[in-house]
N, C-alpha and C positions, 0 to 999 in steps of 0.2 A: 504494500500500500504506500502511496506517495506521501511524503512528509509535507505538511503545510507550515510555512513560516508564520511566526506570530504576527508579523507585520502584513500578511496577505490581506486581511480584512481592511486594515487601515489604508493600504494602497488602493484597494478596490473602491472604498468609500471616497477617497480623495479624487480618484479618477471620475467617479460618478458626479461628485460635487463640481468638478472642473467644467462640466458641461451644462451646469445650471446657471440661470441668470441670478442676480442678487435676490429678486423677489421670489423666485422658485426655491432658492436655498432657504430663505426665511420661512416660507410656507412648509417646506419639507421638514425643517427643524421643529416646527410647532405642531405638526400633524401626529396624532396618536393612532394607535391601532384601532381604537374605537371609532375615531373619525374616518379612517379608511374603510372600515366595515360599513359604516353608515352611508358613505359615498357609493360603495359598491351596490348596496341595497337600493339606493335611489336610482342608479343607472339601470339596474335590473327592472325596477318598476316602470321606468320610462320606456325601456325597450319592450317590455311586455305590452304596454298600452299601444305602442306603435307597431306591434307584431314583428319586431326586428330582434327578438330575444337572442342573446348569445349565451353560451354555456360558461357562466362565471363561477360555477361550482368548483372547477379546477383551481381557480384563483383562491377561493375560500379554503380549499384543502392546503394549498401552499402557505397561506397566511397562518393557518392553524399550526402547521409544521414549523414555521418561523417563530411563532409564539412559544412553542415548546422548546425550540433551540435556544431562544433568548433566555428562557427560564433556566435552562441547563447552564448556559454561560454565566448567568448571574450567580447561580449556586456556586460555581467554581471560583468566581472572582470575589465573592464575599469573604472577607477574612473570618476565620473561625473566632467565635466568641469564647473567651475564657470565662468559665462559670465562676471562678473565684474573683477575678478582677471586675466582673460585672455586678458583683454583689448578690448573685443568685445563690451561691454556696458560700458559707462562711469560711474564712481561712482557718485551717486547723493547725494547731501547734501542739507538739507533744512535749510534755515536760517529764523529765525523769523523776521517778518517785524515789526519794532517798530514805 
């Protein structure tokens, strides 16, 4: 299996952004997954009313996969929480009994 450089995603994102206008980049930055799903549903409703429906279900499956991928990446990028330093568990100290 081919190895992927840690910078591969950053380079792909930079390449994508290089082709956007300033307005498009700002809109892209502010768009959430929820916004994207709402827009896709609006497009589907419009196409259905015009009887020009396209199969956007494949896009929905792709977005679900990307959401799961994002959750996985966030899981690995989130630093582990020390239960002791977070105050969840008290620090234990052992004293010798003389």
